[in-house]
C-alpha positions as CSV (number, residue, x, y, z in Angstrom):
1,M,-19.7,-1.3,29.9
2,L,-22.8,0.8,30.2
3,T,-26.3,-0.3,29.5
4,A,-28.5,1.5,26.8
5,Q,-30.4,3.3,29.7
6,Q,-27.1,4.5,31.2
7,Y,-25.9,5.8,27.9
8,R,-29.3,7.7,27.6
9,M,-28.9,9.1,31.1
10,K,-25.3,10.2,30.2
11,A,-26.6,11.8,27.0
12,A,-29.2,13.8,29.0
13,E,-26.4,14.9,31.4
14,Y,-24.3,16.1,28.4
15,A,-27.4,18.0,27.0
16,G,-27.6,19.8,30.3
17,L,-24.0,20.7,30.3
18,A,-24.2,22.0,26.7
19,D,-27.1,24.2,27.7
20,S,-25.0,25.8,30.5
21,A,-21.7,25.7,28.7
22,R,-19.4,28.6,29.2
23,S,-18.4,28.9,25.5
24,D,-19.7,27.9,22.0
25,S,-16.8,25.4,21.6
26,E,-17.6,23.8,25.0
27,G,-21.2,23.6,24.1
28,R,-20.3,21.9,20.8
29,E,-18.2,19.4,22.6
30,F,-21.0,18.5,24.9
31,R,-23.5,18.2,22.1
32,A,-21.2,15.9,20.4
33,L,-20.8,13.8,23.5
34,E,-24.6,13.8,23.8
35,R,-24.9,12.6,20.2
36,N,-22.3,9.8,20.7
37,C,-24.0,8.6,23.9
38,T,-27.4,8.5,22.1
39,S,-25.8,6.6,19.3
40,L,-24.2,4.1,21.7
41,A,-27.6,3.6,23.4
42,A,-29.2,2.9,20.1
43,N,-26.4,0.5,19.2
44,K,-26.8,-1.3,22.6
45,E,-30.6,-1.6,22.0
46,W,-29.9,-3.0,18.5
47,L,-27.5,-5.5,19.8
48,A,-29.9,-6.6,22.5
49,G,-32.8,-6.9,19.9
50,D,-34.5,-10.1,19.0
51,G,-32.5,-10.5,15.7
52,T,-35.2,-9.2,13.4
53,A,-32.9,-6.4,12.3
54,L,-30.1,-8.5,11.3
55,V,-27.9,-7.2,8.5
56,S,-28.7,-8.9,5.3
57,S,-25.6,-9.5,3.4
58,G,-21.8,-9.7,3.9
59,V,-21.3,-6.2,2.3
60,D,-23.9,-4.8,4.6
61,R,-22.3,-6.5,7.6
62,A,-19.0,-5.2,6.8
63,R,-20.3,-1.6,6.3
64,A,-22.1,-1.8,9.6
65,E,-19.0,-3.1,11.3
66,E,-17.0,-0.3,9.8
67,E,-19.5,2.3,10.8
68,Q,-19.4,0.9,14.4
69,I,-15.6,1.2,14.4
70,L,-15.6,4.7,13.1
71,R,-18.3,5.7,15.7
72,S,-16.3,4.2,18.4
73,F,-13.1,5.8,17.3
74,G,-15.0,9.2,17.0
75,T,-16.3,8.8,20.5
76,A,-12.8,8.2,21.8
77,V,-11.5,11.3,20.0
78,I,-14.3,13.4,21.4
79,M,-13.9,12.1,24.9
80,R,-10.1,13.1,24.9
81,W,-10.6,16.2,22.7
82,S,-9.7,18.8,25.4
83,T,-6.5,17.0,26.1
84,L,-5.3,17.3,22.5
85,P,-3.0,20.1,21.5
86,N,-4.7,22.9,19.5
87,K,-2.7,22.2,16.5
88,I,-3.9,18.6,16.3
89,Q,-7.5,19.7,17.1
90,R,-7.3,22.0,14.0
91,E,-5.9,19.3,11.8
92,L,-8.4,16.7,12.8
93,F,-11.3,19.2,12.3
94,E,-10.0,20.3,8.9
95,Y,-9.5,16.7,7.9
96,A,-12.9,15.8,9.0
97,S,-14.4,18.7,7.2
98,S,-12.7,17.7,4.0
99,I,-14.1,14.2,4.4
100,G,-17.5,15.6,4.8
101,D,-17.1,17.7,1.7
102,L,-16.0,14.6,-0.2
103,E,-19.1,12.6,1.0
104,K,-21.3,15.4,-0.3
105,T,-19.7,15.5,-3.7
106,T,-19.7,11.7,-4.1
107,A,-23.0,10.9,-2.6
108,G,-24.3,7.6,-3.8
109,Q,-21.0,6.5,-5.3
110,D,-18.7,3.9,-3.8
111,R,-15.7,5.6,-2.4
112,S,-12.7,5.2,0.0
113,L,-11.3,7.6,2.5
114,P,-8.7,10.0,1.1
115,S,-5.1,9.3,2.1
116,Q,-3.8,11.1,5.1
117,P,-2.4,14.5,4.6
118,S,1.3,14.8,4.8
119,G,2.4,16.7,7.8
């Protein structure tokens, strides 16, 4: 398990790789990895904090836990992205885009994720 400082160093490394990427898609992948490492560093720092930023309620705690799980899952997908078949990459991208559209149209409302598309 990396420290917050190591995650930040990794993020800086990915930023450099994104700047020298051979293609736009490669640059986007490196930028996504950079964002994830930055997020993981912030999470590590929060976890190592003095407890003043504790989540206030069970609902908030559950949402924070869900967000952490989703962030970790997203990081895992991004780390393995280049090994996925193009068809799966397209489907994941389209599904993620539709979730983003859903979040924009239901901003501020309590919502659940749409069911998985039948394939």
